[in-house]
Structure formats: structure tokens, C-alpha cells
MARSE-198002 format. One record per residue (C-alpha): x, y, z; residue in three letters; residue number from 1. Coordinates in nm, 2 decimals, m for minus. Layout:
[[X; Y; Z]; 'ALA'; NUM]
...
//
This chain:
[[m5.60; 2.06; m3.94]; 'MET'; 1]
[[m5.34; 1.90; m3.71]; 'ALA'; 2]
[[m5.50; 2.09; m3.42]; 'THR'; 3]
[[m5.85; 1.97; m3.50]; 'LEU'; 4]
[[m5.74; 1.61; m3.54]; 'THR'; 5]
[[m5.57; 1.62; m3.20]; 'HIS'; 6]
[[m5.86; 1.79; m3.03]; 'GLN'; 7]
[[m6.09; 1.52; m3.15]; 'GLU'; 8]
[[m5.86; 1.25; m3.02]; 'SER'; 9]
[[m5.85; 1.40; m2.67]; 'ALA'; 10]
[[m6.09; 1.17; m2.51]; 'THR'; 11]
[[m6.25; 1.20; m2.17]; 'ALA'; 12]
[[m6.09; 1.02; m1.88]; 'GLU'; 13]
[[m6.29; 0.93; m1.57]; 'TYR'; 14]
[[m6.15; 0.85; m1.23]; 'LEU'; 15]
[[m6.27; 0.52; m1.09]; 'GLU'; 16]
[[m6.19; 0.48; m0.72]; 'LEU'; 17]
[[m6.11; 0.13; m0.62]; 'SER'; 18]
[[m6.25; m0.02; m0.29]; 'PRO'; 19]
[[m5.89; m0.04; m0.17]; 'LYS'; 20]
[[m5.84; 0.33; m0.21]; 'THR'; 21]
[[m6.16; 0.41; m0.02]; 'ARG'; 22]
[[m6.05; 0.17; 0.25]; 'ARG'; 23]
[[m5.72; 0.35; 0.27]; 'THR'; 24]
[[m5.89; 0.69; 0.32]; 'PHE'; 25]
[[m6.12; 0.54; 0.59]; 'ILE'; 26]
[[m5.81; 0.38; 0.76]; 'SER'; 27]
[[m5.65; 0.73; 0.78]; 'ILE'; 28]
[[m5.96; 0.86; 0.96]; 'ILE'; 29]
[[m5.97; 0.56; 1.19]; 'VAL'; 30]
[[m5.60; 0.60; 1.27]; 'ALA'; 31]
[[m5.67; 0.96; 1.34]; 'GLY'; 32]
[[m5.95; 0.88; 1.58]; 'VAL'; 33]
[[m5.72; 0.63; 1.76]; 'VAL'; 34]
[[m5.43; 0.88; 1.79]; 'VAL'; 35]
[[m5.67; 1.15; 1.90]; 'LEU'; 36]
[[m5.82; 0.93; 2.17]; 'ALA'; 37]
[[m5.47; 0.84; 2.30]; 'ILE'; 38]
[[m5.38; 1.21; 2.29]; 'GLY'; 39]
[[m5.69; 1.31; 2.48]; 'LEU'; 40]
[[m5.63; 1.04; 2.75]; 'ILE'; 41]
[[m5.27; 1.15; 2.79]; 'LEU'; 42]
[[m5.38; 1.52; 2.82]; 'ALA'; 43]
[[m5.66; 1.43; 3.07]; 'ILE'; 44]
[[m5.42; 1.25; 3.29]; 'MET'; 45]
[[m5.20; 1.56; 3.29]; 'ASN'; 46]
[[m5.48; 1.81; 3.34]; 'VAL'; 47]
[[m5.30; 1.99; 3.62]; 'GLY'; 48]
[[m5.07; 2.16; 3.37]; 'GLY'; 49]
[[m5.29; 2.47; 3.35]; 'HIS'; 50]
[[m5.11; 2.65; 3.63]; 'GLU'; 51]
[[m4.78; 2.58; 3.46]; 'ALA'; 52]
[[m4.91; 2.74; 3.14]; 'ALA'; 53]
[[m4.99; 3.06; 3.33]; 'ALA'; 54]
[[m4.64; 3.06; 3.48]; 'ALA'; 55]
[[m4.48; 3.00; 3.14]; 'HIS'; 56]
[[m4.69; 3.28; 2.99]; 'GLY'; 57]
[[m4.59; 3.54; 3.24]; 'ALA'; 58]
[[m4.38; 3.72; 2.99]; 'GLY'; 59]
[[m4.66; 3.76; 2.74]; 'HIS'; 60]
[[m4.76; 4.13; 2.67]; 'ALA'; 61]
[[m5.12; 4.05; 2.76]; 'ALA'; 62]
[[m5.03; 3.83; 3.06]; 'GLY'; 63]
[[m5.18; 4.06; 3.32]; 'ALA'; 64]
[[m5.52; 4.04; 3.15]; 'ALA'; 65]
[[m5.52; 3.66; 3.08]; 'GLU'; 66]
[[m5.62; 3.52; 3.42]; 'HIS'; 67]
[[m5.95; 3.37; 3.33]; 'HIS'; 68]
[[m6.14; 3.05; 3.36]; 'GLU'; 69]
[[m6.07; 2.84; 3.05]; 'GLY'; 70]
[[m6.16; 2.49; 2.93]; 'SER'; 71]
[[m5.97; 2.19; 3.06]; 'PRO'; 72]
[[m5.64; 2.16; 2.89]; 'LEU'; 73]
[[m5.74; 1.86; 2.68]; 'TRP'; 74]
[[m6.05; 2.04; 2.55]; 'LEU'; 75]
[[m5.86; 2.36; 2.48]; 'LYS'; 76]
[[m5.60; 2.17; 2.28]; 'ARG'; 77]
[[m5.88; 2.00; 2.09]; 'LEU'; 78]
[[m6.04; 2.33; 2.00]; 'PHE'; 79]
[[m5.71; 2.49; 1.89]; 'VAL'; 80]
[[m5.62; 2.18; 1.69]; 'SER'; 81]
[[m5.96; 2.18; 1.51]; 'LEU'; 82]
[[m5.91; 2.55; 1.43]; 'TRP'; 83]
[[m5.55; 2.50; 1.31]; 'HIS'; 84]
[[m5.64; 2.21; 1.08]; 'ASN'; 85]
[[m5.94; 2.38; 0.94]; 'ASN'; 86]
[[m5.75; 2.70; 0.86]; 'VAL'; 87]
[[m5.50; 2.50; 0.67]; 'PHE'; 88]
[[m5.74; 2.28; 0.47]; 'PHE'; 89]
[[m5.98; 2.58; 0.40]; 'VAL'; 90]
[[m5.69; 2.79; 0.28]; 'GLY'; 91]
[[m5.55; 2.51; 0.05]; 'VAL'; 92]
[[m5.90; 2.45; m0.08]; 'SER'; 93]
[[m5.94; 2.81; m0.18]; 'ALA'; 94]
[[m5.60; 2.80; m0.36]; 'ILE'; 95]
[[m5.76; 2.54; m0.60]; 'GLY'; 96]
[[m6.00; 2.81; m0.72]; 'THR'; 97]
[[m5.73; 3.08; m0.71]; 'PHE'; 98]
[[m5.50; 2.87; m0.93]; 'PHE'; 99]
[[m5.78; 2.81; m1.19]; 'VAL'; 100]
[[m5.87; 3.18; m1.19]; 'ALA'; 101]
[[m5.51; 3.28; m1.23]; 'LEU'; 102]
[[m5.46; 3.05; m1.53]; 'GLN'; 103]
[[m5.77; 3.20; m1.70]; 'TYR'; 104]
[[m5.67; 3.57; m1.67]; 'VAL'; 105]
[[m5.31; 3.49; m1.77]; 'ALA'; 106]
[[m5.44; 3.30; m2.08]; 'TYR'; 107]
[[m5.22; 3.01; m1.97]; 'ALA'; 108]
[[m5.24; 2.70; m2.18]; 'GLY'; 109]
[[m4.99; 2.47; m2.01]; 'TRP'; 110]
[[m5.21; 2.39; m1.71]; 'SER'; 111]
[[m5.53; 2.28; m1.89]; 'VAL'; 112]
[[m5.45; 1.91; m1.84]; 'VAL'; 113]
[[m5.43; 1.95; m1.46]; 'ILE'; 114]
[[m5.72; 2.20; m1.43]; 'LYS'; 115]
[[m5.97; 1.94; m1.29]; 'ARG'; 116]
[[m5.74; 1.87; m1.00]; 'ILE'; 117]
[[m5.76; 2.24; m0.90]; 'ASN'; 118]
[[m6.14; 2.25; m0.95]; 'GLU'; 119]
[[m6.18; 1.95; m0.71]; 'ALA'; 120]
[[m5.93; 2.09; m0.45]; 'MET'; 121]
[[m6.18; 2.35; m0.33]; 'SER'; 122]
[[m6.42; 2.09; m0.19]; 'VAL'; 123]
[[m6.35; 2.18; 0.17]; 'TRP'; 124]
[[m6.49; 2.53; 0.16]; 'LEU'; 125]
[[m6.85; 2.45; 0.29]; 'LEU'; 126]
[[m6.74; 2.18; 0.54]; 'PRO'; 127]
[[m6.48; 2.43; 0.65]; 'GLY'; 128]
[[m6.73; 2.70; 0.72]; 'LEU'; 129]
[[m6.95; 2.46; 0.92]; 'ALA'; 130]
[[m6.64; 2.36; 1.13]; 'ILE'; 131]
[[m6.53; 2.72; 1.18]; 'PHE'; 132]
[[m6.88; 2.82; 1.31]; 'LEU'; 133]
[[m6.91; 2.52; 1.55]; 'VAL'; 134]
[[m6.55; 2.56; 1.69]; 'VAL'; 135]
[[m6.60; 2.93; 1.73]; 'PHE'; 136]
[[m6.92; 2.90; 1.92]; 'PHE'; 137]
[[m6.79; 2.63; 2.14]; 'LEU'; 138]
[[m6.43; 2.73; 2.19]; 'GLY'; 139]
[[m6.39; 3.10; 2.11]; 'ARG'; 140]
[[m6.27; 3.19; 2.47]; 'HIS'; 141]
[[m5.99; 2.93; 2.44]; 'ASP'; 142]
[[m5.89; 3.06; 2.10]; 'LEU'; 143]
[[m5.95; 3.44; 2.10]; 'PHE'; 144]
[[m5.86; 3.65; 2.41]; 'HIS'; 145]
[[m6.07; 3.94; 2.26]; 'TRP'; 146]
[[m6.40; 3.74; 2.31]; 'THR'; 147]
[[m6.38; 3.74; 2.69]; 'HIS'; 148]
[[m6.65; 3.91; 2.89]; 'ASP'; 149]
[[m6.57; 4.27; 2.99]; 'GLY'; 150]
[[m6.25; 4.28; 2.79]; 'ILE'; 151]
[[m6.38; 4.59; 2.60]; 'MET'; 152]
[[m6.59; 4.74; 2.88]; 'THR'; 153]
[[m6.44; 5.03; 3.06]; 'LYS'; 154]
[[m6.44; 4.98; 3.44]; 'GLY'; 155]
[[m6.44; 4.60; 3.41]; 'SER'; 156]
[[m6.16; 4.41; 3.59]; 'GLU'; 157]
[[m6.09; 4.24; 3.25]; 'ASN'; 158]
[[m6.07; 4.57; 3.06]; 'TYR'; 159]
[[m5.79; 4.60; 2.81]; 'ASP'; 160]
[[m5.76; 4.94; 2.64]; 'ALA'; 161]
[[m5.56; 4.80; 2.34]; 'ILE'; 162]
[[m5.82; 4.54; 2.27]; 'ILE'; 163]
[[m6.11; 4.78; 2.33]; 'ALA'; 164]
[[m5.95; 5.01; 2.06]; 'GLY'; 165]
[[m6.00; 4.72; 1.81]; 'LYS'; 166]
[[m6.37; 4.67; 1.91]; 'SER'; 167]
[[m6.50; 4.82; 1.58]; 'GLY'; 168]
[[m6.34; 4.53; 1.39]; 'PHE'; 169]
[[m6.31; 4.25; 1.65]; 'LEU'; 170]
[[m6.67; 4.20; 1.77]; 'ASN'; 171]
[[m6.89; 3.89; 1.74]; 'LEU'; 172]
[[m7.15; 3.99; 1.48]; 'PRO'; 173]
[[m6.90; 4.15; 1.24]; 'PHE'; 174]
[[m6.65; 3.87; 1.29]; 'TYR'; 175]
[[m6.90; 3.60; 1.20]; 'LEU'; 176]
[[m7.05; 3.80; 0.91]; 'ILE'; 177]
[[m6.70; 3.83; 0.77]; 'ARG'; 178]
[[m6.63; 3.46; 0.81]; 'MET'; 179]
[[m6.95; 3.37; 0.62]; 'VAL'; 180]
[[m6.88; 3.64; 0.35]; 'VAL'; 181]
[[m6.52; 3.52; 0.28]; 'TYR'; 182]
[[m6.62; 3.15; 0.25]; 'LEU'; 183]
[[m6.94; 3.24; 0.07]; 'GLY'; 184]
[[m6.75; 3.44; m0.20]; 'ILE'; 185]
[[m6.49; 3.16; m0.24]; 'TRP'; 186]
[[m6.76; 2.89; m0.27]; 'TRP'; 187]
[[m6.97; 3.09; m0.51]; 'PHE'; 188]
[[m6.69; 3.16; m0.75]; 'PHE'; 189]
[[m6.57; 2.80; m0.72]; 'THR'; 190]
[[m6.91; 2.67; m0.82]; 'GLU'; 191]
[[m6.95; 2.92; m1.10]; 'ARG'; 192]
[[m6.62; 2.84; m1.26]; 'LEU'; 193]
[[m6.68; 2.47; m1.22]; 'ARG'; 194]
[[m7.03; 2.50; m1.38]; 'LYS'; 195]
[[m6.90; 2.69; m1.68]; 'ILE'; 196]
[[m6.61; 2.44; m1.72]; 'SER'; 197]
[[m6.85; 2.14; m1.73]; 'LEU'; 198]
[[m7.08; 2.32; m1.97]; 'GLU'; 199]
[[m6.78; 2.37; m2.20]; 'GLU'; 200]
[[m6.72; 2.00; m2.18]; 'ASP'; 201]
[[m7.07; 1.93; m2.31]; 'LEU'; 202]
[[m7.11; 2.20; m2.57]; 'ASN'; 203]
[[m6.77; 2.33; m2.68]; 'GLY'; 204]
[[m6.71; 2.67; m2.82]; 'GLY'; 205]
[[m6.51; 2.97; m2.69]; 'THR'; 206]
[[m6.79; 3.15; m2.52]; 'GLU'; 207]
[[m6.74; 2.95; m2.20]; 'TYR'; 208]
[[m6.37; 3.04; m2.20]; 'PHE'; 209]
[[m6.44; 3.41; m2.22]; 'HIS'; 210]
[[m6.71; 3.39; m1.96]; 'LYS'; 211]
[[m6.46; 3.21; m1.73]; 'SER'; 212]
[[m6.21; 3.49; m1.77]; 'ILE'; 213]
[[m6.46; 3.75; m1.66]; 'ASN'; 214]
[[m6.56; 3.54; m1.36]; 'VAL'; 215]
[[m6.20; 3.46; m1.27]; 'ALA'; 216]
[[m6.10; 3.83; m1.29]; 'ALA'; 217]
[[m6.37; 3.93; m1.05]; 'LEU'; 218]
[[m6.28; 3.65; m0.81]; 'PHE'; 219]
[[m5.91; 3.74; m0.81]; 'LEU'; 220]
[[m6.00; 4.10; m0.70]; 'VAL'; 221]
[[m6.22; 3.98; m0.42]; 'LEU'; 222]
[[m5.98; 3.70; m0.32]; 'TYR'; 223]
[[m5.70; 3.95; m0.29]; 'ALA'; 224]
[[m5.89; 4.14; m0.02]; 'VAL'; 225]
[[m6.07; 3.85; 0.15]; 'THR'; 226]
[[m5.76; 3.62; 0.18]; 'SER'; 227]
[[m5.56; 3.88; 0.37]; 'SER'; 228]
[[m5.86; 3.97; 0.59]; 'MET'; 229]
[[m5.92; 3.60; 0.66]; 'SER'; 230]
[[m5.56; 3.57; 0.77]; 'ALA'; 231]
[[m5.61; 3.86; 1.02]; 'TRP'; 232]
[[m5.93; 3.71; 1.15]; 'ASP'; 233]
[[m5.85; 3.34; 1.17]; 'TRP'; 234]
[[m5.48; 3.35; 1.26]; 'VAL'; 235]
[[m5.35; 3.70; 1.36]; 'MET'; 236]
[[m5.63; 3.78; 1.60]; 'SER'; 237]
[[m5.53; 3.49; 1.83]; 'VAL'; 238]
[[m5.23; 3.72; 1.91]; 'ASP'; 239]
[[m5.47; 4.01; 1.97]; 'VAL'; 240]
[[m5.21; 4.26; 2.09]; 'HIS'; 241]
[[m4.96; 4.18; 1.82]; 'TRP'; 242]
[[m4.99; 4.28; 1.46]; 'PHE'; 243]
[[m4.79; 4.26; 1.14]; 'SER'; 244]
[[m4.86; 4.45; 0.81]; 'THR'; 245]
[[m4.71; 4.16; 0.62]; 'MET'; 246]
[[m4.92; 3.89; 0.78]; 'PHE'; 247]
[[m5.18; 3.86; 0.50]; 'GLY'; 248]
[[m4.90; 3.80; 0.25]; 'TRP'; 249]
[[m4.73; 3.55; 0.48]; 'TYR'; 250]
[[m5.04; 3.33; 0.53]; 'VAL'; 251]
[[m5.12; 3.35; 0.16]; 'PHE'; 252]
[[m4.77; 3.24; 0.07]; 'ALA'; 253]
[[m4.81; 2.94; 0.30]; 'SER'; 254]
[[m5.14; 2.84; 0.15]; 'TRP'; 255]
[[m5.03; 2.90; m0.20]; 'TRP'; 256]
[[m4.72; 2.68; m0.19]; 'VAL'; 257]
[[m4.92; 2.41; m0.01]; 'SER'; 258]
[[m5.18; 2.42; m0.28]; 'GLY'; 259]
[[m4.92; 2.38; m0.56]; 'ILE'; 260]
[[m4.77; 2.09; m0.36]; 'ALA'; 261]
[[m5.11; 1.92; m0.34]; 'LEU'; 262]
[[m5.17; 1.98; m0.71]; 'THR'; 263]
[[m4.83; 1.82; m0.79]; 'THR'; 264]
[[m4.88; 1.53; m0.56]; 'LEU'; 265]
[[m5.23; 1.45; m0.70]; 'THR'; 266]
[[m5.11; 1.48; m1.06]; 'ALA'; 267]
[[m4.83; 1.23; m0.99]; 'ILE'; 268]
[[m5.05; 0.98; m0.81]; 'TYR'; 269]
[[m5.31; 1.00; m1.09]; 'LEU'; 270]
[[m5.04; 0.96; m1.35]; 'LYS'; 271]
[[m4.89; 0.66; m1.17]; 'GLN'; 272]
[[m5.24; 0.51; m1.15]; 'ALA'; 273]
[[m5.28; 0.53; m1.53]; 'GLY'; 274]
[[m5.47; 0.85; m1.56]; 'TYR'; 275]
[[m5.38; 1.19; m1.70]; 'LEU'; 276]
[[m5.21; 1.04; m2.00]; 'LYS'; 277]
[[m5.15; 1.39; m2.15]; 'TYR'; 278]
[[m4.95; 1.51; m1.84]; 'VAL'; 279]
[[m4.58; 1.48; m1.91]; 'ASN'; 280]
[[m4.24; 1.57; m1.76]; 'ALA'; 281]
[[m4.28; 1.93; m1.89]; 'ASN'; 282]
[[m4.60; 1.99; m1.69]; 'HIS'; 283]
[[m4.43; 1.84; m1.38]; 'LEU'; 284]
[[m4.13; 2.06; m1.45]; 'HIS'; 285]
[[m4.35; 2.37; m1.44]; 'ASP'; 286]
[[m4.52; 2.26; m1.12]; 'LEU'; 287]
[[m4.17; 2.20; m0.97]; 'GLY'; 288]
[[m4.07; 2.55; m1.07]; 'LYS'; 289]
[[m4.37; 2.69; m0.90]; 'PHE'; 290]
[[m4.29; 2.50; m0.58]; 'MET'; 291]
[[m3.92; 2.61; m0.60]; 'PHE'; 292]
[[m4.00; 2.97; m0.67]; 'GLY'; 293]
[[m4.28; 3.01; m0.42]; 'PHE'; 294]
[[m4.09; 2.84; m0.14]; 'SER'; 295]
[[m3.83; 3.12; m0.20]; 'ILE'; 296]
[[m4.12; 3.37; m0.20]; 'PHE'; 297]
[[m4.25; 3.24; 0.13]; 'TRP'; 298]
[[m3.90; 3.27; 0.28]; 'THR'; 299]
[[m3.87; 3.62; 0.15]; 'TYR'; 300]
[[m4.19; 3.72; 0.32]; 'VAL'; 301]
[[m4.09; 3.53; 0.64]; 'TRP'; 302]
[[m3.75; 3.70; 0.65]; 'PHE'; 303]
[[m3.89; 4.05; 0.57]; 'SER'; 304]
[[m4.14; 4.02; 0.86]; 'GLN'; 305]
[[m3.88; 3.88; 1.10]; 'PHE'; 306]
[[m3.60; 4.12; 1.01]; 'MET'; 307]
[[m3.81; 4.43; 1.04]; 'LEU'; 308]
[[m3.94; 4.32; 1.38]; 'ILE'; 309]
[[m3.60; 4.22; 1.50]; 'TRP'; 310]
[[m3.44; 4.54; 1.39]; 'TYR'; 311]
[[m3.70; 4.77; 1.53]; 'ALA'; 312]
[[m3.71; 4.57; 1.86]; 'ASN'; 313]
[[m4.04; 4.72; 1.97]; 'LEU'; 314]
[[m4.19; 4.52; 2.27]; 'PRO'; 315]
[[m4.54; 4.50; 2.11]; 'GLU'; 316]
[[m4.40; 4.35; 1.80]; 'GLU'; 317]
[[m4.10; 4.14; 1.93]; 'ALA'; 318]
[[m4.33; 3.94; 2.17]; 'VAL'; 319]
[[m4.44; 3.73; 1.87]; 'TYR'; 320]
[[m4.08; 3.60; 1.82]; 'TYR'; 321]
[[m3.99; 3.60; 2.19]; 'ASN'; 322]
[[m4.26; 3.34; 2.23]; 'GLN'; 323]
[[m4.13; 3.12; 1.95]; 'ARG'; 324]
[[m3.76; 3.17; 2.01]; 'LEU'; 325]
[[m3.68; 3.07; 2.36]; 'GLY'; 326]
[[m4.02; 3.15; 2.52]; 'GLY'; 327]
[[m4.21; 2.89; 2.73]; 'PHE'; 328]
[[m3.88; 2.72; 2.82]; 'ASN'; 329]
[[m3.79; 2.68; 2.45]; 'GLY'; 330]
[[m4.10; 2.47; 2.37]; 'ALA'; 331]
[[m4.11; 2.61; 2.01]; 'TYR'; 332]
[[m3.75; 2.70; 1.94]; 'THR'; 333]
[[m3.67; 2.37; 1.76]; 'TRP'; 334]
[[m3.98; 2.41; 1.55]; 'MET'; 335]
[[m3.89; 2.76; 1.46]; 'PHE'; 336]
[[m3.57; 2.64; 1.29]; 'TYR'; 337]
[[m3.73; 2.33; 1.16]; 'PHE'; 338]
[[m3.99; 2.55; 0.98]; 'ASN'; 339]
[[m3.71; 2.72; 0.78]; 'LEU'; 340]
[[m3.53; 2.40; 0.70]; 'VAL'; 341]
[[m3.84; 2.21; 0.57]; 'ILE'; 342]
[[m4.01; 2.50; 0.40]; 'ASN'; 343]
[[m3.70; 2.67; 0.25]; 'PHE'; 344]
[[m3.37; 2.48; 0.26]; 'ALA'; 345]
[[m3.51; 2.14; 0.17]; 'PHE'; 346]
[[m3.72; 2.24; m0.14]; 'PRO'; 347]
[[m3.46; 2.49; m0.25]; 'PHE'; 348]
[[m3.17; 2.24; m0.24]; 'LEU'; 349]
[[m3.36; 1.95; m0.38]; 'VAL'; 350]
[[m3.54; 2.13; m0.67]; 'LEU'; 351]
[[m3.24; 2.35; m0.77]; 'MET'; 352]
[[m3.15; 2.11; m1.05]; 'ARG'; 353]
[[m3.36; 2.09; m1.36]; 'ARG'; 354]
[[m3.37; 1.71; m1.36]; 'ASP'; 355]
[[m3.51; 1.70; m1.01]; 'ALA'; 356]
[[m3.82; 1.90; m1.12]; 'LYS'; 357]
[[m3.89; 1.64; m1.38]; 'ARG'; 358]
[[m3.86; 1.33; m1.16]; 'GLN'; 359]
[[m4.18; 1.20; m1.00]; 'MET'; 360]
[[m4.01; 1.06; m0.69]; 'ILE'; 361]
[[m3.83; 1.39; m0.61]; 'MET'; 362]
[[m4.14; 1.59; m0.67]; 'LEU'; 363]
[[m4.34; 1.35; m0.45]; 'LYS'; 364]
[[m4.09; 1.38; m0.16]; 'ILE'; 365]
[[m4.07; 1.76; m0.18]; 'VAL'; 366]
[[m4.45; 1.80; m0.21]; 'SER'; 367]
[[m4.51; 1.58; 0.10]; 'ILE'; 368]
[[m4.24; 1.78; 0.29]; 'ALA'; 369]
[[m4.40; 2.11; 0.19]; 'ILE'; 370]
[[m4.74; 2.00; 0.30]; 'LEU'; 371]
[[m4.61; 1.88; 0.64]; 'ILE'; 372]
[[m4.39; 2.19; 0.66]; 'GLY'; 373]
[[m4.67; 2.44; 0.61]; 'HIS'; 374]
[[m4.90; 2.25; 0.84]; 'TRP'; 375]
[[m4.64; 2.30; 1.10]; 'SER'; 376]
[[m4.60; 2.66; 1.00]; 'ASP'; 377]
[[m4.97; 2.72; 1.09]; 'PHE'; 378]
[[m4.91; 2.52; 1.41]; 'TYR'; 379]
[[m4.63; 2.77; 1.49]; 'LEU'; 380]
[[m4.86; 3.06; 1.41]; 'MET'; 381]
[[m5.14; 2.95; 1.64]; 'LEU'; 382]
[[m5.01; 2.74; 1.93]; 'MET'; 383]
[[m4.78; 2.98; 2.13]; 'PRO'; 384]
[[m5.06; 3.24; 2.16]; 'ALA'; 385]
[[m5.33; 2.99; 2.25]; 'THR'; 386]
[[m5.17; 2.70; 2.44]; 'MET'; 387]
[[m4.86; 2.88; 2.57]; 'LYS'; 388]
[[m4.62; 2.61; 2.69]; 'GLY'; 389]
[[m4.88; 2.34; 2.71]; 'ASP'; 390]
[[m4.86; 2.24; 2.34]; 'ASN'; 391]
[[m4.83; 1.89; 2.22]; 'GLY'; 392]
[[m4.85; 1.68; 1.90]; 'PHE'; 393]
[[m5.06; 1.36; 1.97]; 'VAL'; 394]
[[m5.40; 1.53; 1.97]; 'ILE'; 395]
[[m5.29; 1.76; 1.69]; 'GLU'; 396]
[[m5.17; 1.47; 1.46]; 'ILE'; 397]
[[m5.49; 1.27; 1.54]; 'GLY'; 398]
[[m5.71; 1.57; 1.43]; 'VAL'; 399]
[[m5.49; 1.62; 1.12]; 'ALA'; 400]
[[m5.53; 1.26; 1.01]; 'LEU'; 401]
[[m5.91; 1.28; 1.05]; 'ILE'; 402]
[[m5.91; 1.60; 0.84]; 'PHE'; 403]
[[m5.68; 1.45; 0.58]; 'LEU'; 404]
[[m5.89; 1.13; 0.54]; 'GLY'; 405]
[[m6.21; 1.33; 0.52]; 'SER'; 406]
[[m6.07; 1.57; 0.27]; 'TYR'; 407]
[[m5.93; 1.29; 0.05]; 'LEU'; 408]
[[m6.28; 1.12; 0.04]; 'ILE'; 409]
[[m6.45; 1.45; m0.07]; 'LEU'; 410]
[[m6.16; 1.55; m0.30]; 'PHE'; 411]
[[m6.15; 1.22; m0.49]; 'THR'; 412]
[[m6.53; 1.21; m0.51]; 'LYS'; 413]
[[m6.54; 1.55; m0.68]; 'ARG'; 414]
[[m6.25; 1.44; m0.91]; 'LEU'; 415]
[[m6.45; 1.14; m1.02]; 'ALA'; 416]
[[m6.76; 1.35; m1.10]; 'GLN'; 417]
[[m6.62; 1.49; m1.43]; 'ALA'; 418]
[[m6.37; 1.40; m1.69]; 'SER'; 419]
[[m6.01; 1.45; m1.58]; 'LEU'; 420]
[[m5.95; 1.60; m1.93]; 'VAL'; 421]
[[m6.14; 1.92; m2.01]; 'PRO'; 422]
[[m6.20; 1.80; m2.36]; 'VAL'; 423]
[[m6.34; 2.12; m2.52]; 'ASN'; 424]
[[m6.11; 2.37; m2.36]; 'HIS'; 425]
[[m5.97; 2.59; m2.64]; 'PRO'; 426]
[[m5.61; 2.56; m2.51]; 'PHE'; 427]
[[m5.62; 2.18; m2.46]; 'LEU'; 428]
[[m5.40; 2.12; m2.77]; 'ASP'; 429]
[[m5.14; 2.37; m2.64]; 'GLU'; 430]
[[m5.14; 2.20; m2.31]; 'SER'; 431]
[[m5.10; 1.85; m2.46]; 'VAL'; 432]
[[m4.80; 1.97; m2.66]; 'HIS'; 433]
[[m4.65; 2.18; m2.38]; 'HIS'; 434]
[[m4.27; 2.18; m2.37]; 'THR'; 435]
[[m4.02; 2.36; m2.14]; 'THR'; 436]
//
């Protein structure tokens, strides 16, 4: 009877966005546009840096084949930055659905009260697909060396035997088909789980829960394959000569811990705004444990990849770290070490104590640090191979702010479309009474 009584008292909560909040999101976009404009003007004034980039990149394994007409430096940086930010936001969006699916197949009860945050997180999948397609068609030669004319044609002055050997996988039609398939699968299962969840709100009963488990299980199998393949396509193929068998796991770990950080940050902001009354220190503690544990997991994958490449010291593998450690006159060396500090040392040391995982201020600081840290992790994955030594931060931060403001508008709009409490979820009572 106690359970029934509590279930009945679990009333729906609806997010109401204040005009001030909307203005804040629009202000972020406007600030991004201003910063981007300043960055583009600065880059245009320095447009002669293209030759310097070629000189810096002389040590690259593919250097001999990379003499080609590219876009002006400012435009190339814009394309790379759009791609970088889109990879980050699309990946974090997909983690929202992955998190929901994982909770279903694990029969997890603790996370029910934060479930709607994860459902709303995946709002960037379709806009992300559109941005990917536009940037790929307009800027593919600046991003992907394998798209250049004659690169896979024997007898051509641009011919590269190693790249030609990958032509079965890296070709335009197949690449674009894969991109649409990945995001199509992620979007379809996102919408399916969301639809079942909202029907459960209206009608109650356990049939929706069991239906969700079946959908979630199929999604997880498909996501396991498509997330790794998307990492090869969208990130690893910019370093077309280089490869790592651990790269899919590495990118997933970065997306995953970023997704948990976003979930935690959103839960805290909603809680502080008077919503999510059933979320307590125990839920935050579990989210803190996730961030702590998976920051260590990301570091484990990072170290395993680095250590194996360093130990083997094969030129075709070591080039990746040569670029990031001392390459291009040390342009990325500080960031290489910063990456480890902000994504491992900081969350590890701050969240080591139990109390820290239960304090909103500590979790908020760590969540923001992780999101910034893993954004910079993707920067480090993409910039050295595309921009060589001509990287910068003004354009990149401007684009990031535009993406962030746009994402927040769509994310909060989706959050407001349904009750923040899934009132008829069979594990709601367990989640409300969750203790750690």
C-alpha cells in the first residue's frame, strides 16, 4: 500500500522557461557570432600563413602528397571548427539515448527521476546530420585528405598507395550512406523510446516498460557497432594514414563521460530552479561516481593507446603523437598535457571523497571542467591533422558558443514538452527512495 500511495503522489512537473533564460541562450549565440567574426577578421588579416603550415607539416607521414590547393586559412579553420563542434554535440546527444537504453536493460531504478533529461539530450541528432552533410560537401577537401582528386587513381600525380588501399571503405557514396545510417538509427531509436515513455505517462501499466527494454536492447547492439564506426569516419579518417584499433573506444569514452557531465549539470540547474523535487543527494552521488569512474576509464583507454604506440615506436603509428608532442613547433604540446590534467587529474582528485560527490557546487565545477576538457580532447584529435600549425582558438570558441546556445534552446524546449517526472514508470518509487 505504501508504494501505491507514493506513486499516486508523484505528480507531474513541467519546465517553464522564463524569458530571461531564453535571452541568456540567445546572448550566448550572439556572443559566439561576435567572437567568430573577430576570429575570422584576425585570420583573414593573417591569410599568408598557408605556406608556414606546409613548412610546419613537412614531418607528416603524408607530407609529400599534401601539396594541394586548399581553401583560404580562415575558411579552412571555419570548416574544421564546424566539424569539430558537430562531432562533439552529436556524440553527446547520442549518449542521452544510450544512457536511457542502458538503464532499461540493466533494470535500473535509481535513474528514473533524471530520465527525461537524457531523453531531451538527444535533440541534436537531426540538426547534426544536416550540419555534417553541408560541411562535408563544402569543406571535405580541407578536412579529409582522402577526398582529393586522383588520390586513389594509379598514375595520378596525387596517387597515394596507402589511401588507395582503403578505397573500399573511404569513398564518397559509402561514406555518406554510413553517415546517414548512423544518425538515422540513433534518431529512430531515440524517438521510439521517447514515444513509448510518453505513452506510459498517459496510460500506465508495465507493458510499456517491457516494450522499452526490447527496443533498448536492439539499440545498444546497433550503437556498439555504429558508435565505433562513426569515430573512424568522423575523426580518425582525418589522419588517413594513421590508425588505432582502440580509437572507437577512446572516442566513445570521451562522449560518454561528457554526456554524464551534461546530465549532472542539467539535474543540478533544474534542482536549483525548484524542479526535480525527487532528486536528492543520493542521485547526485551516483552521477558523481559515474563521472569519477569513467574519467578513470577514459584515462585507461588514453594510456593504453599511447603506451602501445610509444613502446612499438612504428613510424606510421607514432606520427599521431609526434604531431601533438612537440610537432608544429610545439603548438599542441601544452594542450596535450592540459588534456590529461582537466580530464583525469582534476575530476579524480576532486571527486575522490564521498562528500564531494554529494555537493552541488563541486559536481557543477567538475561537470563544466569535463565538458570543456573533452571538447578540447576532440580539438586535439582533429586540429593537428587538418590545420597543422595554423590552429587557433578565437574562431573555434565562437563556433562553440553558437553551437552551445543553439543546443540549449532545443534541449530546454524538448525538456519542457513533457513532465520532468515519468509519473507511471514502474520503478519510480524505487528511484524516489533511492539511497547510497
